[in-house]
N, C-alpha and C positions, 0 to 999 in steps of 0.2 A: 524137595522138602528140606527146610532149614534145620540145622542141628540145634539142640537145646542151648548150646553155649553161645549161639549167635542171637539169642533173644536179647532185645534191647529195651530199656526203659526211658532213655533220654537220647535225643539227637541234637548234637551241636552243629549248627549250620554255619560254615565258614571257618575252616580249620587252620588257616595259615596266619594266625595272629597269637600274640601273647595272651589276649583275653580268652580265646578259645582254649588255649593250653591250660590256663588257670581253671577253667570250668571243667575240663576233662579230668584234670588231676583231682580236683575237689570231689567230684562225684565218684570217680573211679576208686579212689582210696577208701571210700565208704562202701564199696562193694556194689555200686549201682552200675549195671551194664550200660555203657555209653557207646554210641556210634557217632561217627564224624562225617559230615557232608563236606567234601573238599572240592575246590575248583581245579586242583592239580595234585599230582602225587608228591610225596615227601614234604608234607606240611608239618608245622610245629605240633599241633594237636594230634594229627594223625600218627606222628612218630612216637607219641607217648605210650608207655607200657600199659597205661590204663584205658587206651582207646581200643574198642572192639572192632566191629565191622566198619570199613571205610567205603563211602559212597561217593563216586566222582560225579559231580553235577556241573551244569554250566555256570559261569561267572555271572552273578546278577547284575554287575555294573554294565556288562556288554550284552547280556542275553537274559533279561528278567523273565521273559515268556518261557524260555527253555528251562530255567530254574523252576518256575511254577509247575511246568509239566512233570519234571522229575520228582518234585515233592508230592504232587498228586498221586503218582504211582507209588511212592514210598508210603504215603498215608494208607493206601489200599493194602499194601503188604504188611504194614505194622501199625495198626490202629491203636489209639490210646497212649501213644508215646509222648513224652514231654519234649516239645520243640524249643530250643534255645537259640534264637538268632544272635549273632555277634556283631552285626553292623546295621546301620540304618537302612541300607538298600535291601538287605535280606528281610528285615522286619517289615518293610513296605510291601515286598512281594508276598510274604506270608499273611500280612494283614488283609491284603486284597483278595485272598483266596479262602480265608478261614471259615467264612459263612457258607461256602459251597462244598467244603470238604469236612465231612463228619469225623469225629474222633481225634481232632487235634487238641492237645493240651498246651495252650499258649498262655503263659502267665504275664499277660500285658493288658492294659486297659482297652476299652472299646475303641473302634475306629475314630469316633468323633473326638475322643480325648487325645488320641495320638495325633490327629490332624491339628488340634489346638497346640500341641507341643511343637510340631514341625513348622507351622506357619508362624514366623517370628512377629509379624504384624498383629495377628490375632492374639498371640500370647502376651504381647505388650499391653494390648487393650484389656485383656482379661485380668492380668496381674494388677493393672492400675485400678480396676474396679474392686479387686480384692484388698486394696489398700497398700500394696507393695510399692516401693520406690522404683520407678521406671524411667529410663532416659527419654527425653523428649524425642518423639519419633515421627517422621514424615514418610508418606508413600507417594512420591511424585509420579505422574503418568507420562511425563516426557522430560527431555533434558532441560528445557526452559524452566519447568516447574522445579526440577532438581536444584537448579541454580538459586531460584528464589527461596526454596526451603533451606538450602545451606546458608544463605545469607541471614535468614531468620534465626537459624540455630547458632551460627557463628563458626567460622573456620578455626581450627581443623574440625572436620566431621568424620563420622564413621559411615562408610558405605558397606552394606551387608545384603546378601541375597534374601529374598522373602522366605526361602527355605534352603537348607544346606544342600539338599540333593533333590533333583526333579526327574521323575520317570518319563521317558519318551518312548516312541516306538522303536528307537534305535539303541535303547539302553538308558542309563542314568547320566545326568549332567550334574557336575559339582560346582558350587559357587565358592567364593572366597570373600573374606572380610578385609577391607582396606581402610587405611587412614588417608583421608583426602585433605590436602593443605590449601588448595586454591581452586578458583573457578575453572581454569584451563584443564587442570588435572581431573576435576570432577566430570566435565562434559565427556571427555574421552572414556573415563572409567565407567560412567553411568551407561553410556551407549553399549559398551562391551558387555557389562554385566546384565543389562536388560535383554540383550540378544541371547545370552546364555540361559538365564533363568528370569523370565519376565517379572517386572514389578519389584526391583530392588528397593530397599529402605535406606533412609538417611536417619542417623541418630546423633544426638549430641555426644561429644567425647567426654567421658567421665574420667578425670585424672585420678590415679590411684593404682591399686593392685587387685588382682583377681583372687577370689576365694570360691571354693566349691564344696558342696555337701553331697554325699552319696547316700542314697536312700533305698530301702525296700519297704513297700507299703501294701497293706491288705485292704483294698476297697476304701482308700482314703485315710487309713489309720497306719501310722508309721510303726514298723516293728523292728527296724534296724537303721542306724545312721552311722556315717563314718566321715572323717575328714583327714587330710594330710597337707603338709607344706612341701613345696618343691624346693629342692636344694640345688640341683643342676638340671638343665634343660638342653634340648637339641632343637634348634640352634641355641646358643647361650643367650641370645637376645630375648628368648621366650618362645616356647613351643612344647614339644612332648617332654614330659618329665623323665629323666634317666636315673635320678637319685632323689628319693622322697622319704618323708618321715611321717608316721602317724601322729596326729595331734588331736586334742579335744575338739569337738564341733564348736566353732566360735559362738559365744553366747548371743552375739548380735544377729546371728542367722537362724537361731532356733525357732523363734516365733514366726518369721516370714515363711520358712520352709513348712512348718506345720500348717499354717493358714493356706498356703498354695496347694499342698498335697490334699488337704481335706476338701478344698473348694473344687479341685479337679476330679476328686474321687479316684485318685491314682491307684493303680493296681500293678504291682511288679516293681522292677528296679528302674532307677533313673539317676541322672547326675544333674544337679541344679547349680548353675554357675552365677556368681554375683561379682560385681565390682564395687570395692569399698572406696568411696569418695574420700580422697586425702584432705579435702577442705573441711568436711564436717563429720566424716565417719559414717555416713549413711550407706546402707547396702542397696545397690541397684541391681535388679535381676537382669540377666543377659540371655540365658539359654536354659531350656529343659531338654536334656538328651535322654530319650527313652530306651536306654540300653546300658550294658555294663561298660565300664571305663577302662582305660589302658593300664591303670595301676591296681587292677582288681586283686592281684596276688598279694599286695601289701595288706589289704583289708583282711584277707584270709590268714596271713601270717600273724596279724595283730589280734586275731581271735574272733572275727565275724566272718563266717563261712557263707557269703552271699549266694554263691551258686546252689549250695545245698538247701538254703532257706527258700530260694526261688523254686527249686524242684519240688519241695514240699508244698509250697503255695499253689503250684500248678496242679497238684494232686488233691487239692481241697483240704489239706490238713490245717489244723489250728496252729498258728504260729504265735508263740509267746514272745514278748519284747526281748530283744537280744541283751545279754549282759554287757557291762562296760568292757571295752576292748583295751588292749595294752597301748599306752602312749609311749612314743620314743622308738618304736620299731622302724627300722630303715630297710628299704628294698632298692636294689640296684639292677638296672638293665645294662649289663656289661658292654655289649656292642654299641648300644646307644650312647653310653658314657664315653666309649672310644671315639665315636663321631664328635661328641662334645669337645674332647681333647684335641682332635685333629683341627677342628674349626678354630679353637683358641690359638693353636700354634701357627696355623696357616695365615691368619689375617691380622692386620694391624689395627690400632685404635681408630675408631670412626667407621669401621665396616658395619653395614646394617645387620649382620649376623651376630655381632658382639653386643654385650650389654651397653646401654646408653651411657652409664656412668663411666668416667675415665678410669681405665685400669691402672693399677700401681706399677712401679718399675719392675717388679718381679712377678707379674701376673702369669706369665707363661711358665715360669719355674714352679709356681704354686699349683698351676693346673696339672703339671706332670706329677708332682708329689701327691696331690689329691687323688689322681687316677690310680697311682700305684699303691695306695692305702688298701691292704687286703681286708680291713675291717670296716670299710666305708658303709657297707650294707649287705644284707643277705641277697645272694644271687637270685634273680627273678626266674631266669630260664634254666640255668645250670643247677640241677639238683641230683645228688648222688643216687637217690632212689629211682630216678627217671632221667637218665643221662642223654638218651638219644636225641631229644629235641634240641639240645644245645649244639650237638654236632651238625644237625640239619641246618640250624640257623647260621653257624659258622661257615659251613660250606657255601650257603647262598651269599653270605656277606663277602667272602673271598671272591666268589664269582662276579659279584657286582664291581668290586674293586678292579678285577682284571678287565672287566668290560669297559671301565672308565679310562684305563691306561692306553 
């Protein structure tokens, strides 16, 4: 018989990520008992002082059926708990079982809406019907059609998987987005991507920069939204943000986001990615990711506690629209920023991991000075009130460095 102290009200599934850590800290600091389902011991979220019971489960990427069985048993032992998946593959596993397992509180939209978000071709068609700007998109059935489609779109083109991750009997497969410059490159890449995840798409390349809006919605009605700008990324050419700053939601994205969320009847959290065309300023929709995002802690620091709002949403509480958040708040992932610095120092101009613009003569010196600035942003992982996750992360980081040497 379990002790009263082991009672839980929320289960964070997938504990070894900064997203999971942000969720556990958010709920735990509000006195909500949180358990963490981990794929291994000594995870970031599991190390938090706010994490209660730890549950070791199979990794969904390698063994989704094993994870499903473990979660079925967990649901029997602890019914009525709010489940918060932190990755697409976990959400896919949970979505596939929620109709057969009573008592799951899952603050996400129905399976049909999730499928619409995951299938990039269907999303493009749906968004176009809703009146949003969508890159011209082709879904060729074979390499020959891919060549014809690319010629119609005009090189360079974007080759992207029909869905980011695909579940198979042997686990999940993950696709990648690629910029294709000519026919020879296209044929080889299309064959490879089609063998991995059938039915890759071709899209016209929209020159410009990316913008994202982070949203929490209650059955199609937005109750919280957030945006940030990336200051430094890993790799520096573009990737995961390691230093970012809260900004107002761009005015140009307000109406498209509202229209899409309402049309989809979205419920829960999501990240909507756009590309702003540098030629005419039009926002083209790229992705809808039905999960929390990597910079979640920044939104919390700026004044919108998305995990707590999601928890309340899952319990059926009425959520009033969030108050305006603080603009200009910065968040820094220190070890990611260290990787940014290492890449900047290791490579010379023209390397694909470096920004396309030609760096100045003192670029490496500036990179060192920027990294050494102690006031660059609030530490994302290292927090004095909850210090152990930072040591866990540092230990793993050093272990990876030693393994590379």
